[in-house]
N, C-alpha and C positions, 0 to 999 in steps of 0.2 A: 728699188731697194726689195729684198725680199727677205720673207718673215725668218728663213736659215741662217742670215746675216743677222737680222736682229736677236735674235735665240743667241748665232756666236757671240753678239755683243754685252749680250745679257750673261752670261758666262763669266768672261773679264769682269762685267763689273762684281761679280758675286766671290770673286777667286782674287782682282786685282794681280794677277801673273798672268800670263799667257801661257807658260808651258804645262801650269796646271790646271789652267780650262780646257787647255787641248787634252790634256788626260782625264778631265772627266765627260769631254762631250766623245773622246775614243777615236781622236782625226788628230795629222800631224799637226804641229805646232807653225811648220810653215804656211798652210794649208790657212791653218785660222790667221794669222799675220795678213796675208793675201785678202781675203775676203774684209776684213778690219780696214785695212787699205783701200778696198774699191769703197766699200761706208763710208768711210770718211772723204771718199775723193765724189762722191756723191752728196753729200752736205753740205761740202765746199767747206769744213773746216776740221779741225782734230776730233777727235771726241777720247782722246787721253793725252798724259802728259807722262810722257818715257825719263827718267831718271834714272841713268844707267838699267841695272837690270829689274828697278821700282816704277808702275806705272800710278797715274790715279787721276780718277776722272775731271777732265776739264769742265767747265760751266756751260759750254755745249754738248758733253756726252752726257751730264748729268741732268737738262733736258730729256735729252734723246732716251735716258733711261725710265726718266719718268714715266714718259708717253710710249714707250716700249712696251711695260709692264701692264698698261691701261689695254694695250692690241691683243697681248696674250688671254688678260681678266676675260674679254670679253670674246676672244674664241673658245676661253673655255666656259665660258655660257653660252656660246652656241652650240657647241657639245652636248651640253648640260638639257638643254631645252630640245633640242632632235632623239639626244638621248632617252628622252621623254615618249617618243613615238614606240620604242623597243619594251619600256614598263620596265620591271625591273630585269630584266631577261641577260643584260650585258652591262658595262659598266665598271667603275672604279670609285672605292671611297678613302679619302687619304685623312688620318684624325691625328692630330697630336693634344698630349695631355701629358700632364704632370705625371713622375715617378708614380706617386702615391696609388693617383688611380688609375695607371696605368695598370698598375698594378691587381687591385681589389675591385675601383668601380665597374672595368671594361671586362675582362672577362666573362662575363655571365651575359652581358647586352651584347656582343661580339659573337659565341656560342650562339645566343637563339638565333640573331640575321642571319650567321652564315647558313643555319638549319634551311631558313624558311628565302635565303635570294643565296645561292650558293658558288654563284655564275658571276656572283659581283666583287672585285677582288677587292681585297679591305687590305691599306698600311696600315700600321700604328708608329708613332714617332714619341716617345720620351724624351720630355724637353722642359724646359725652365719656360716661366710666363712670359718673359718679355722675348725668346726665342718664338714659341709660339703664334706671338704674333707678328713677329717678324715675319715670318714663313707665312701667316694669311696674308698677309699685304699681299707678299710676292706671290699671292696665288698656288703656292706649293701645298696648304692644307686647306682641304676643304672646312673642316668643323677642328673649334680646338677647346680641350677642357683647361682650363687657365685657376689660378688663384687671386681675386679680384683686387682685395688689401693692395695700394700704394698704386693702382694702373686706372684711376680715374682721367685722366688727362687721356690717355691712349685707345680709349672705349668708345668716344665719338665716332669711328669709323665702323661699330662694327652691333650689329642684334646680340643682345645676352640675354641665354632663358639661365635665371636662376636655376640651381641643380641640388647642394647644402650647404649646412656648414659643417665647417670641418675645424674639432676642437685638436688645441696645441695639448701635450701632454710631455713629459718630462720622460726619458728610459734614463735607466741604471741598471749597470749588472747586479747580477745575482752574488750575493754578497758584502756588497757595498754596505758603508754605514747608514745609509739612505735608506737603500732596500723595504724596510718596515714603515717608515712613513707612509701614510695616509693619501696627504698630501705635502707638497714643497713650493713653500714661493719663490718670486721668481728670483730674490736672490739668493735661491743656490748657485744661480750661476756667476755670481761674485766670490762667491768664498771654494768654489771649488772647480775642480779642470774642468773643459767641456770640451766637446767637438762638434763645432755648427758646420752647416749652410757657410757658402765665399758670402760678400757684403755684398756681391750683386744682386741676388736671392731676392725673392719677395719675401719669402717666409723669414731670411735675417730682419730685413728691415721691417716686421713687421714687429721680431724680437728685440730689436735695436728701439724700437722708438715707446714700447711699454717699459724695458728696461729706463730709458732713459728718463724717463718720467721719478724711476724711485730712486734717482739720484745715480747712478752708474751704469757704465755699457759693458758687454762684456766682454771678454778677452778671451776667444777661443784657445789652446795647445795646440788645437789639429782643424783644419778644414777640408771637407773635400762638396763633393758636387753632388755624388750617390748617397740615395737616402740606407740602401742595400749595404753602400759602404760603413755607414752611421753608424747602422745597426751592429753590425761587425765590431766595428770598432770600440764601440761602447763594451759589448760582451767582453770583450779581453778584459778590461779592465780601466783599459788609455783613459775612459771620462765621462760626466755624463754628459746627454742630449735632449735636446727639446726637439719632436717631431709630429708629422700629424699623424694623429689614432689611429686612420685609418690603415699605417704602416706598419702599426705595431699587428694587427689582423693578418700581415701577409710575409711574418719576418720567422716563419719556417721554425718554429720552439726555439732560437735564438736566446743565449742565457741571460733574458734584461726582465726588466720588469718595469712596465709605464703606471708613472702614477701622476695623476692630476694634480695641474696647478691650485693653490691657496687662493683660497677667493672668489674674485668672476672671472671666469674662463676664459681663454685668450683665445680666439674665434677668428676665422675668417671664411668668407664664401667662394664655396667654387662655385663655378658655372662655367655651360656651354658659350659659345662665340662662336659667332661665322659673320662673313663679309657684310654690312650694309649693302642693297641693291643686287646681293650679290642671287642669281638663278638657283634654289633651293629644289636639286633636282630630287626623285624618287625615293633617291637611295640613302640622302639626309635627310627625307623625312621621316623612312622607314626606320632610319638609325638611331635617330632623337626620340622615336615612339619609346622603343627596346630601352633606349638608355633613360628614360624615366619610369618607365618600371622594373628595370633594374635598380633605379636610386627608392622607390616607395618600398622593394621589396627588401634594402638594404635597413632602409628606417623602421620595416615594420609595419607599414600601411599599407 
């Protein structure tokens, strides 16, 4: 068995499609199929069920996927440990972050980190919490910045560093009848057209949980996965929304106004996470230092 074959196997596990996996790998589809046939021959059992053009992992394929992920995780650990011998002169750091954090919190930390360690390659992927968790588990990210609400069951596999609490605020278009209000009750989402994140998003789940306690569930006129799109749509007058307060700071002067929630603030914890038992390389430790400094500067402490 070759590592290349395991790499090909995991690519197909991600795509569940030979042609798409071959495109992602940059190889011809017949070559990919041949390598998988060789791997299946060595394993002595099919790894995929082929149903027409669709494929699915067999039970044996699922077991191999689990162990293959561990293999590549250990290899990454070895590379990181060996990379320590080079100090911070080379290497790469892959970070996943919520959209609001990627545009508000990360830029100053990234800028200072790059100025001090210009030869470290940085990669930032903006994504929702569940996707960041999945990418960390698959060892495709080194660090993640997530919203912890509703994620307690998934946190056992991670070390967690709390960063700050994020307040959710209403956002309304300028000129809207609610614009001059000093605070708005959550019930405003019951009576006013709203633009919200999809139901699979942690922020939406947090919001729905709070609204259900008041006897209703918000029914948006439109859903979108992009914070920037939410703010732009609100600015057009299509509806109101609720977003992290940090998103307003990076809204580039859109024709909107942030309004606090009436009564008890609706908040969630933003945290940095990484896999337990993962070798935290020098680059990761240095970046966490810069991130904590950015959090303190952000809060004025």
